[in-house]
C-alpha positions in Angstrom: -80.3 7.2 -197.8 -78.8 8.1 -194.3 -77.4 4.6 -193.9 -75.8 4.8 -197.4 -74.3 8.2 -196.3 -72.7 6.5 -193.3 -71.5 3.6 -195.4 -69.6 6.0 -197.8 -68.1 8.1 -195.0 -67.0 5.2 -192.8 -65.6 3.1 -195.6 -63.7 6.0 -197.1 -62.2 7.1 -193.8 -61.4 3.4 -193.0 -59.6 2.8 -196.3 -57.5 6.0 -195.9 -56.6 5.2 -192.3 -55.8 1.5 -193.0 -53.6 2.0 -196.0 -50.3 1.6 -194.1 -51.8 -1.4 -192.3 -53.0 -2.9 -195.6 -49.5 -2.7 -196.9 -48.0 -4.5 -193.9 -50.6 -7.2 -194.0 -50.1 -7.6 -197.8 -46.4 -8.1 -197.3 -46.9 -10.7 -194.6 -49.4 -12.6 -196.7 -46.9 -12.8 -199.6 -44.0 -14.0 -197.4 -46.2 -16.4 -195.5 -47.6 -18.2 -198.5 -46.7 -17.0 -202.0 -49.6 -16.0 -204.1 -52.3 -13.2 -204.5 -52.8 -10.9 -201.5 -56.5 -10.7 -202.1 -59.1 -13.5 -202.3 -61.8 -12.6 -204.8 -65.1 -14.6 -204.8 -68.4 -14.2 -206.6 -71.2 -13.7 -204.0 -74.9 -13.0 -204.5 -76.0 -9.5 -203.7 -79.2 -7.4 -203.7 -81.8 -8.4 -206.3 -80.0 -11.8 -206.8 -77.2 -10.2 -208.7 -73.6 -11.5 -208.4 -70.8 -9.3 -207.4 -67.1 -9.7 -206.5 -66.3 -9.8 -202.8 -62.9 -8.7 -201.6 -61.0 -10.3 -198.7 -57.4 -10.8 -197.7 -56.3 -14.3 -198.7 -56.1 -16.6 -195.7 -55.8 -19.9 -197.4 -53.5 -21.6 -199.8 -54.0 -20.7 -203.5 -57.0 -22.4 -205.1 -58.2 -23.8 -201.7 -61.8 -23.1 -202.7 -61.6 -25.9 -205.2 -61.5 -28.3 -202.3 -64.7 -27.0 -200.8 -66.5 -23.7 -200.0 -66.9 -24.2 -196.3 -64.1 -23.7 -193.8 -64.2 -26.5 -191.2 -62.6 -25.6 -187.9 -60.0 -22.9 -187.1 -57.3 -25.4 -188.0 -58.5 -26.3 -191.5 -55.2 -27.4 -193.2 -55.9 -25.0 -196.1 -55.5 -22.0 -193.8 -52.1 -20.3 -193.8 -50.2 -19.4 -190.7 -51.0 -15.7 -191.0 -54.5 -16.6 -192.3 -55.4 -18.1 -188.9 -54.9 -14.7 -187.1 -56.4 -12.7 -189.9 -59.6 -14.8 -189.5 -59.5 -14.8 -185.8 -59.6 -11.1 -185.5 -61.7 -10.6 -188.7 -58.9 -8.6 -190.4 -59.4 -10.6 -193.6 -62.8 -8.8 -193.9 -61.3 -5.3 -194.1 -60.9 -5.2 -197.9 -64.7 -5.3 -198.0 -64.6 -1.6 -197.2 -64.1 -1.3 -201.0 -67.3 -3.3 -201.5 -69.1 -0.9 -199.1 -67.6 2.2 -200.8 -68.7 1.2 -204.3 -72.1 0.3 -203.1 -72.6 -3.5 -203.5 -72.4 -4.0 -199.8 -73.3 -2.1 -196.6 -71.6 -2.3 -193.2 -74.7 -4.0 -191.8 -76.8 -6.5 -193.7 -77.1 -10.3 -194.4 -73.7 -11.8 -195.1 -73.5 -12.4 -198.9 -73.7 -16.1 -199.8 -72.2 -18.0 -202.7 -74.5 -19.0 -205.6 -74.3 -22.7 -204.7 -76.2 -22.1 -201.4 -78.5 -19.3 -202.6 -79.9 -21.7 -205.2 -81.2 -23.7 -202.3 -83.2 -20.9 -200.8 -87.0 -21.3 -200.8 -89.2 -18.3 -201.9 -89.5 -17.0 -198.3 -85.8 -17.1 -197.7 -85.2 -15.2 -200.9 -86.5 -12.1 -199.1 -83.0 -11.5 -197.9 -81.9 -10.9 -201.5 -84.1 -7.7 -201.5 -81.6 -5.8 -199.4 -78.0 -5.0 -199.7 -75.7 -7.6 -198.1 -73.3 -6.4 -195.3 -70.1 -7.0 -193.5 -71.8 -7.8 -190.3 -75.3 -8.7 -189.0 -77.0 -10.5 -186.2 -76.1 -13.9 -187.8 -72.4 -13.0 -187.9 -72.5 -12.2 -184.2 -74.4 -15.4 -183.3 -72.3 -17.6 -185.5 -68.9 -16.0 -184.9 -67.5 -19.5 -184.2 -69.3 -21.2 -187.2 -66.1 -23.0 -188.3 -65.8 -24.7 -184.9 -69.4 -25.8 -185.1 -68.8 -27.3 -188.5 -65.7 -29.0 -187.3 -67.8 -31.0 -184.7 -70.2 -32.2 -187.4 -69.9 -35.6 -189.2 -71.2 -33.9 -192.3 -70.4 -30.2 -192.3 -72.1 -29.5 -195.6 -75.3 -31.0 -194.4 -75.1 -29.2 -191.1 -74.6 -25.9 -192.8 -77.4 -26.3 -195.3 -80.0 -27.8 -192.9 -79.2 -26.1 -189.7 -76.9 -23.1 -189.8 -78.0 -21.5 -193.1 -81.8 -21.4 -192.1 -81.0 -20.1 -188.7 -78.8 -17.3 -190.2 -81.6 -16.3 -192.5 -84.0 -16.1 -189.6 -81.6 -13.8 -187.8 -81.1 -11.7 -190.9 -84.9 -11.1 -191.0 -84.6 -9.4 -187.6 -82.7 -6.5 -189.2 -84.4 -6.6 -192.6 -87.8 -6.1 -190.9 -86.6 -3.0 -189.0 -83.4 -1.6 -190.7 -83.2 1.6 -188.5 -80.1 3.8 -188.2 -80.0 3.0 -184.4 -80.0 -0.7 -185.1 -77.3 -0.2 -187.8 -75.0 1.4 -185.2 -76.0 -1.1 -182.5 -74.9 -4.1 -184.7 -71.6 -2.3 -185.6 -70.9 -1.6 -181.9 -71.5 -5.2 -180.8 -69.4 -6.5 -183.7 -66.4 -4.3 -182.6 -67.0 -5.3 -179.0 -67.0 -9.0 -180.0 -63.8 -8.7 -182.0 -62.0 -6.9 -179.2 
């Protein structure tokens, strides 16, 4: 309950403070590559229930039809402004809405798309028993995931067989001990890494 309290307070304050910034980013996105400001995608949340994840759009319209993985920072589907939004994790800020309404937390396993969740074995499905988050140990460890995939001859296979299982193992570290101090520790290290 205490973590949910912090989620509500921090997300609400963040949304209020970032309103002017959101307006500026939205305008730049529209002028950079005409289309929707936000990218909405179905992700799998707690109890294996789908929800809509909000992000600033960083790719050309309908880019997800060409693949769900982003390969390299210079993926040709990424827009000019999208490169910087991704680099500094600004594209994730609309997820404050997800945190406020309660289908995400600030800290928890990054929510995955259904295609990859369907590949989980029974043990891996344990991560679906908790609320997904904006950041976690796996996000910190794999902050350059796109670059790793860019070096692979088969990015999809590398993600499924190597990165995804490693991420789930890292997620378990928080799931097995979701304390308030660990919650703040992960947030601190995330901000530090971005800066």
